[in-house]
C-alpha positions in Angstrom: -1.6 87.3 -18.6 -4.1 84.5 -18.1 -6.3 83.8 -21.1 -10.0 83.3 -20.2 -11.5 79.9 -21.0 -14.2 81.2 -23.3 -14.9 81.4 -27.0 -13.4 84.3 -28.9 -15.7 84.0 -32.0 -13.0 82.6 -34.3 -15.4 82.4 -37.3 -14.8 78.7 -37.6 -16.6 75.7 -36.2 -16.9 71.9 -36.0 -17.0 71.4 -39.7 -14.2 73.8 -40.6 -11.2 72.1 -42.3 -7.5 72.7 -42.3 -7.9 74.5 -45.6 -10.4 76.9 -44.0 -8.3 77.8 -40.9 -5.1 78.3 -43.0 -6.7 80.5 -45.7 -4.5 83.5 -46.2 -1.8 82.3 -43.8 1.8 82.0 -45.1 4.1 79.8 -43.1 7.1 80.1 -45.4 10.4 80.1 -43.5 8.9 78.5 -40.4 9.7 75.1 -39.0 7.1 72.7 -37.5 7.5 69.4 -35.6 4.5 67.1 -35.7 4.8 63.9 -33.7 3.0 61.1 -35.3 2.6 63.3 -38.4 2.3 60.4 -40.8 -1.0 58.9 -39.8 -4.6 60.0 -39.1 -4.9 63.6 -37.9 -1.1 63.9 -37.8 -0.8 63.3 -41.5 -3.5 65.8 -42.3 -1.7 68.3 -40.1 1.6 67.7 -41.9 -0.1 68.2 -45.3 -1.7 71.4 -44.2 1.3 73.0 -42.6 3.6 72.0 -45.5 1.0 73.3 -48.0 1.1 76.7 -46.3 4.9 76.8 -46.7 6.3 75.4 -43.4 9.2 72.9 -43.2 7.7 70.0 -41.3 9.7 67.5 -39.3 7.9 64.2 -38.7 9.5 62.2 -35.9 8.2 58.6 -36.1 8.5 55.3 -34.3 7.9 53.5 -37.7 10.1 55.7 -39.9 9.8 53.5 -43.0 6.0 53.8 -42.8 6.3 57.6 -42.2 8.5 58.0 -45.3 5.9 56.2 -47.4 3.0 58.2 -46.0 4.6 61.6 -46.6 6.1 60.8 -49.9 5.3 63.5 -52.4 4.6 66.2 -49.8 7.1 68.9 -50.4 8.9 70.3 -47.4 8.6 67.3 -45.1 11.4 65.3 -43.5 11.2 62.3 -41.2 13.2 61.3 -38.2 13.4 58.4 -35.7 11.6 58.8 -32.4 9.9 56.4 -30.0 8.1 58.5 -27.4 8.0 55.6 -25.0 11.8 55.4 -24.9 13.5 58.4 -23.2 16.8 57.6 -24.8 15.1 57.8 -28.2 13.7 61.1 -27.2 17.1 62.3 -26.1 18.6 61.2 -29.4 16.0 63.0 -31.6 16.3 66.2 -29.5 20.1 66.2 -29.7 20.1 65.7 -33.5 17.6 68.4 -34.0 19.4 70.9 -31.7 22.6 70.1 -33.6 21.0 71.3 -36.8 20.8 74.8 -35.3 17.2 75.3 -36.3 14.6 77.0 -34.1 11.0 75.6 -33.7 8.1 77.8 -34.6 5.3 75.2 -34.2 5.4 72.1 -32.0 2.4 69.8 -32.2 2.3 66.9 -29.8 0.0 64.8 -31.9 1.2 61.2 -31.5 -0.6 58.9 -29.1 -2.1 55.6 -28.2 -5.7 54.9 -27.0 -7.3 52.2 -24.9 -4.4 49.7 -25.4 -4.1 46.5 -23.4 -2.1 46.9 -20.2 1.5 47.6 -21.3 4.5 48.6 -19.3 7.4 50.6 -20.8 10.7 52.0 -19.5 10.9 51.4 -15.7 7.4 50.0 -15.6 5.4 53.0 -16.6 1.8 52.6 -17.9 2.1 53.0 -21.6 -0.6 55.5 -22.3 0.7 58.0 -19.7 4.3 57.3 -20.8 3.7 57.8 -24.5 1.0 60.4 -24.6 2.4 62.6 -21.8 5.8 61.7 -20.4 7.4 61.3 -23.8 6.1 64.6 -25.1 7.0 66.3 -21.8 10.6 65.1 -22.1 10.7 66.0 -25.8 9.6 69.6 -25.3 12.0 70.1 -22.4 14.9 68.7 -24.3 14.0 70.8 -27.4 13.5 73.9 -25.2 16.5 75.9 -26.6 15.1 75.6 -30.1 11.5 76.2 -29.0 12.4 79.3 -27.1 14.5 80.6 -30.0 11.5 80.3 -32.3 9.0 81.7 -29.8 7.0 78.7 -30.7 3.4 77.7 -30.2 3.3 74.3 -28.5 0.0 72.4 -29.1 -0.9 69.3 -27.1 -3.6 67.1 -28.7 -5.9 66.0 -25.9 -9.5 64.6 -25.9 -12.9 65.0 -24.4 -11.8 62.1 -22.3 -9.7 64.4 -20.2 -12.7 64.6 -17.8 -11.4 61.4 -16.2 -8.7 63.5 -14.5 -5.5 62.5 -12.8 -5.3 59.4 -10.6 -2.8 60.9 -8.2 -2.8 57.9 -5.8 -1.9 55.5 -8.6 -0.7 57.3 -11.7 0.8 54.1 -13.2 -2.3 52.0 -12.5 -0.3 49.5 -10.5 -3.4 48.6 -8.5 -5.7 47.6 -11.3 -5.6 48.7 -14.9 -8.6 50.1 -16.8 -7.7 51.1 -20.4 -10.2 53.9 -20.6 -9.4 55.5 -17.2 -5.7 55.3 -18.2 -6.5 57.0 -21.5 -8.5 59.7 -19.8 -5.7 60.4 -17.4 -3.2 60.7 -20.2 -5.5 63.2 -21.9 -6.0 65.2 -18.7 -2.2 65.3 -18.4 -1.9 66.7 -21.9 -4.1 69.7 -20.9 -2.3 70.2 -17.6 1.0 70.1 -19.4 -0.1 72.9 -21.7 -1.3 75.0 -18.8 2.1 74.8 -16.9 4.3 75.1 -20.0 2.4 78.3 -20.9 2.9 79.7 -17.5 6.7 78.8 -17.5 7.4 79.7 -21.2 5.4 82.9 -21.9 8.2 85.2 -20.8 10.3 83.6 -23.6 7.4 84.2 -26.1 6.3 80.6 -26.0 2.6 79.9 -25.7 0.9 76.5 -25.3 -2.5 75.2 -26.0 -4.4 71.9 -25.6 -7.4 70.8 -27.6 -10.0 68.2 -28.4 -10.0 67.4 -32.1 -13.5 65.8 -32.0 -14.5 62.3 -32.8 -12.8 60.9 -35.9 -12.3 57.4 -37.2 -8.5 57.0 -37.6 -5.8 54.4 -36.8 -6.0 55.6 -33.2 -8.8 53.1 -32.8 -6.5 50.2 -33.6 -6.8 48.6 -30.2 -10.6 48.6 -30.3 -12.6 45.5 -31.5 -15.0 46.1 -34.3 -17.8 44.9 -32.2 -17.1 47.6 -29.6 -17.3 50.3 -32.2 -20.5 48.9 -33.6 -22.0 48.7 -30.2 -20.9 52.3 -29.5 -22.8 53.4 -32.7 -19.6 54.6 -34.4 -19.8 52.2 -37.4 -22.1 49.6 -38.9 -21.2 46.0 -39.7 -19.7 47.1 -43.0 -17.4 49.6 -41.4 -19.4 52.6 -42.6 -19.5 55.6 -40.1 -22.9 55.9 -38.5 -22.4 58.7 -36.0 -23.3 62.0 -37.6 -21.2 64.0 -35.1 -18.0 62.3 -36.3 -15.6 64.5 -38.3 -13.5 63.8 -41.3 -9.7 63.7 -40.7 -9.3 67.1 -42.3 -12.0 68.6 -40.0 -10.5 66.8 -37.0 -7.0 68.2 -37.7 -8.4 71.7 -38.1 -8.4 72.6 -34.4 -4.7 71.8 -33.9 -3.7 73.6 -37.0 -5.8 76.6 -35.9 -4.3 76.6 -32.4 -0.8 76.5 -34.0 -1.3 79.3 -36.5 -4.2 81.6 -35.8 -3.4 85.3 -35.5 -6.4 85.6 -33.3 -4.5 83.7 -30.6 -1.6 86.1 -30.5 -0.7 86.9 -26.9 -3.0 84.1 -25.6 -2.2 80.6 -24.2 -2.7 78.1 -21.5 -6.2 77.2 -22.7 -8.1 74.2 -24.1 -9.7 74.5 -27.5 -12.3 72.6 -29.5 -14.1 73.1 -32.8 -11.5 75.8 -33.9 -12.2 78.1 -30.9 -11.3 78.3 -27.3 -13.6 76.0 -25.3 -16.1 77.1 -22.7 -16.0 75.5 -19.2 -17.8 72.1 -19.1 -21.3 72.1 -17.7 -23.2 69.2 -16.1 -25.2 67.4 -18.7 -23.8 69.2 -21.7 -21.4 68.0 -24.4 -18.0 69.5 -24.7 -16.1 72.1 -22.8 -13.1 71.8 -20.5 -13.3 70.4 -16.9 -11.9 72.6 -14.2 -9.5 70.1 -12.9 -7.7 70.0 -16.3 -6.8 73.7 -16.2 -6.1 73.9 -12.4 -2.7 75.7 -12.0 -2.0 73.7 -8.8 -2.6 70.4 -10.5 -0.6 71.5 -13.5 2.4 72.4 -11.4 2.1 69.1 -9.5 2.1 67.1 -12.7 5.1 69.1 -14.0 7.1 68.3 -10.8 6.1 64.6 -11.0 7.1 64.4 -14.7 10.4 66.1 -14.0 11.1 63.5 -11.3 10.2 60.6 -13.5 12.1 61.7 -16.6 15.0 63.5 -15.0 14.4 66.5 -17.4 13.2 70.0 -16.6 14.3 72.9 -18.8 13.1 75.4 -16.2 14.8 73.8 -13.1 17.3 76.5 -12.7 14.7 79.2 -13.0 12.2 77.8 -10.4 
């Protein structure tokens, strides 16, 4: 059943926190994987899920940093994973599958934003490769555990998804623009959730994408301070100046809500924001989801492209 792209009256909003959305929810006995769960919104997500009783696996490119960040949080373990390296993705997935555990919550949180032109693997544009292709391969390789747990899979996207897919030059080989590349990667996150939900719902797996809001986190590491001052995000003393920005705990709330809310039972394939399902975007209005990002045809096209690039497709035999 297709879930309408409209608000459900969750009772939460832009200023809700992870504590708010998890109130009364017991995750004891469940297993969650949070990529990048040791920094920024990922760390707040890890804290929240572990605090509600989940066992949280944090795969990290910088494992030593991850171990230091999650030290003292009960129920958290770290693992090695570089999403830009498909062999690293394979290795993590094989080790996890060998543990015999199922996955109840999968949050594709890790990402890079507006980085200088960087090529990884066979020459792939780094933002598309890391934010989308790495997560695509990871979920497909973990599919037996994800299906066993009847998991919710949550893809952290952005309001920048409005840029859409650049189908004629996905790898930006004919001129790189860091913000267009970021926007494409974020559109891919939404399309991934749409197609995964369509393919996985018969196995009890549902998928969601979301915009966490604007938050100052290490995600901005590639931005010059002057750029952020000019954008009105911070002042010369690094103090936040935009009143619409959220705290990390507020920013992490939507992904935690999407991963755990009983109100979303039986739903999926939608884009969320401010701890609710988002409405369609309207000209001149802030927020919402652009139609191209939830288009089933584009979602299927991206899935086929991703399968071809990575050589992985858990559903190949069934399609």
